[in-house]
C-alpha positions, 0 to 999 in steps of 0.5 A: 865513580867513573870507572864503577859505572863501566864495570856496571856496563859491562857486565849488563853487556856480559849479561845479554850475551849470556842470555843470547847465548843460552836462548840461541842453544835451545832454540837449536836443540829443539830443532835437532830434536824435532828433525831426529823424531821424525819418520825417514825411508830409505835413502840410494846406498842404504840396506832395504831389510827384507818381508815376508808378506801374502801373495795373491795365491795365498803363499807368503813372499820374501826377497829372500826367497829368490836364490838366484836373483841378482837384485830387485824392483820393489813397486809399491803399487795398487789397483785403484789408484789411477797413475798406478792402472797407468804404468800397470802394462809398463811393470808387466814390462819391466819384469819380462825384460829383467826378470830373466836378468837378475832383477826381477819386479816385486809388487807390493799394495801398502794401502789399507782396505777399508780406507780404500775398498777397491785395493782389498785381497780378494779385488787384487787377485782379479786385479792381478789376472785381470792384467796378466801380472807376471809378478807377486803381488803382495799386501802390506797387511798391517802397513809396516812394510811401506814406511819402512821403505819410505814409501809416499806414493803409488806407484814408488819404486825402489830398485835393489842390488844384492851385495855380500848378502845385503839388499842395497838400495840403488835407485828410488821414485819415479818408473819414467817420465810420463806416466800418461802415455808411455810413447811420450816417453824420454826419460826411462828411470827404472830401466835405465837404473837396472841397465846400468847396475847390469853393465856394472855401470854407474847410475845416471839419475839414482832418484827422482819424485814418484809421482801417484796416489798418496797410500791410503793409512789406516784410520 
């Protein structure tokens, strides 16, 4: 009888372990499924897809059009956002500084104009003329490109470098560390990243947090 009680106790304990293991495995599986189904943009080192979007001059523009470039400063930005407005002059300066060195600015407006009318196509044309944009200012019609890149703010920067016919992401994030006043900037993230690429040196800061307005998505 004593041996029977011991065997029964061992059997019940075994069932408890089996139940715990099965439940724990199901929880892990559910968690992994949730993570895998999440939308994910590019990380540093990823190959960035080319795109073909309408410019403010009515022409279609793609990265492949820039045959002699060594890379790109792709900036998701817009008209209405106060953060984007603060950075407009600095974006123009980035293009003037680096375009002739092989890294032109390519600006993309990701916002839906039905949600934010100030970011409409005609308003883009007017804003570019007013601020003297020296770079393409493209409209992400259908909002297909910004999710691919993983942009979440305006402005949000992706520095790309051409390697073996591919556009490789080298930096993601903010333009610098002070959107309010360019005179108070102490960290020039994009400028430092591009300078490092030009000199074939490692980029010290490859990712920062983009500060700006949320992208206005079609409802």
